[in-house]
C-alpha positions in Angstrom: -107.1 -26.9 -60.9 -103.4 -27.4 -60.5 -101.3 -28.7 -63.2 -98.5 -30.9 -61.9 -95.0 -31.1 -63.4 -94.7 -34.8 -62.8 -96.4 -37.8 -61.2 -94.6 -37.3 -57.9 -96.1 -33.8 -57.5 -99.5 -35.3 -58.0 -98.9 -38.1 -55.5 -97.7 -35.5 -52.9 -100.8 -33.4 -53.5 -103.0 -36.4 -52.8 -101.0 -37.4 -49.7 -101.3 -33.8 -48.5 -105.1 -33.7 -49.1 -105.6 -36.9 -47.1 -103.3 -35.7 -44.3 -105.4 -32.5 -44.0 -108.9 -34.0 -44.6 -108.6 -37.7 -43.8 -110.2 -37.6 -40.4 -113.2 -35.5 -41.6 -113.7 -37.9 -44.5 -113.6 -41.0 -42.2 -116.1 -39.4 -39.8 -118.3 -38.5 -42.7 -118.3 -42.0 -44.1 -118.9 -43.6 -40.7 -121.8 -41.2 -40.0 -123.3 -41.8 -43.5 -123.1 -45.6 -43.2 -124.5 -45.4 -39.7 -127.4 -43.3 -40.9 -128.2 -45.7 -43.7 -128.1 -48.7 -41.4 -130.3 -46.9 -38.8 -132.7 -45.8 -41.5 -133.1 -49.4 -42.9 -133.5 -50.8 -39.3 -136.2 -48.3 -38.5 -138.1 -49.0 -41.7 -137.9 -52.7 -41.1 -139.0 -52.2 -37.5 -142.0 -50.2 -38.6 -143.0 -52.8 -41.2 -142.8 -55.6 -38.7 -144.8 -53.6 -36.2 -147.6 -52.7 -38.5 -147.8 -55.9 -40.7 -150.2 -57.7 -38.3 -152.5 -54.7 -38.5 -152.7 -54.9 -42.3 -153.5 -58.6 -42.5 -157.3 -58.3 -41.9 -157.5 -55.6 -44.5 -155.6 -57.6 -47.1 -157.8 -60.6 -46.5 -160.9 -58.6 -47.3 -159.6 -57.2 -50.6 -160.6 -59.0 -53.8 -157.8 -61.0 -55.4 
């Protein structure tokens, strides 16, 4: 870990980091959010698809 002489050096290091890695970070965040949205959609779709099939089973179970 680098030790910075002053705050300006630290700010420059952060700027340099984002200049070098900004695109990869943005792509990673977009892919991650897209994967989460897709996963939630797929799960919701599967529940909606199979819910009518479970209704007769639920009606036969004791309350």
